[in-house]
C-alpha positions, 0 to 999 in steps of 0.5 A, a space after each residue: 164825833 170823829 177825830 182824824 190824826 194826820 202824821 207826816 213822816 219822812 224817813 221816820 222809821 225810828 221814832 214813828 212807832 212810838 208816836 203811833 203807839 201814843 196816839 193809839 193808847 190815848 184813843 183807847 184810854 180816853 176816846 173810847 170812854 167818851 164815845 169818840 171815833 178816830 182814824 190814824 193816817 200816816 203820810 209817807 212823805 218821799 221816804 227812802 227808808 222803811 217808814 211805810 212798812 213800819 206804819 203799815 205794821 201798826 194795827 188800824 193805821 192807814 198809809 197814804 203816799 205823798 212824793 212831794 217832799 214838804 210838811 205843807 204838802 204832806 199835811 194837805 194830802 193827809 187832810 184830803 184823806 181824812 173823814 173826821 170833824 176834827 183834824 189832829 196834826 201830829 208829827 212823827 216824833 211827837 208823843 201825845 200824853 194822857 189827857 191830851 184828847 180830853 183837853 181837845 174835846 173840852 176846848 172845842 166843846 166850850 166854843 163853836 167859834 174855835 177852829 184851831 187849837 195848839 199847845 207847846 212842846 216839851 223836848 225829850 233827849 235834851 238836858 233839862 236846862 234846854 227845856 227851861 230855855 224853851 219854856 221861856 221862849 214859848 212864853 215870849 212867843 205867847 206874849 207876842 201872839 197876844 199882842 198881835 191878836 188883840 192889839 194889832 189884830 193880825 195873826 195867831 199862833 200854832 205849834 206845828 206837830 201839835 195842833 188840831 183844826 176843824 174840818 169845816 174851817 180847813 175847807 174854807 181855806 182852799 189850797 195851801 201856800 206851797 212856799 211854806 214847805 217847812 219853816 213858817 208853815 204853822 204860822 201861815 196856817 194859824 194866820 189863815 185860820 184866824 180869818 175863819 174863826 178863833 185860834 187858841 194856843 194853850 199851855 194846857 195842851 203840851 206834847 213831847 217832841 224829839 230834841 234832835 233838831 235843837 241838839 243838831 243845830 243849837 237852841 239859840 239858832 233854832 229859836 232865832 230861826 223860828 222867831 224870824 219865820 214867825 215874823 215873816 209869815 205874819 207880816 210879810 206872808 212868806 217864809 224867812 227861811 226856805 231851806 231846812 236841814 234833815 235831821 233824823 234819829 232819836 
């Protein structure tokens, strides 16, 4: 089996090297041991800094350019340049931990119906109490996801920047909805994938992510914004928030 890592990057020269290093380490540590082939594709998404050069400096990384700014556009361009049966969507400030690949392969090996797999974030660069609040938010979101899926029979849940999908399922979805340029893009993806197969969110697949947005905009503001976009994307099929603030740095 082959897994393709797609890493969208807009002005991410600071954090991108650490993300790519974590991917390479996990492939070398787990992937090679399990006979897994892998490729890493960085999508330079209209960057104006040295993101492209930083990515090219990492051995084994392929860089493709997407001048249209937006996560959906970047992820789709990355997907079009992949060759793996599994597509891992990892953000440029995300750090996958040891054992992440083994859990991905275990889950997809257990069920032929599984087409999407995701897990939560644990944020770095923030006080411990922030992650305690985030952990509560994830559990409430998981309860809402279970209610929607098994009672209302609508929607699913993915964490953007830490999810894996099957290539075969992606090919059935067609072109992405470009209205979801940032907020709600992961929920829209989850909802559409759920019509093709099973989408699973598991706390056994955590990854680290920069807490810069939580610090820059506030935990409760971000929590409310993501909640509203989750609801809007699930039931109204459009984003609640169409604009977003670019926050870069550590």
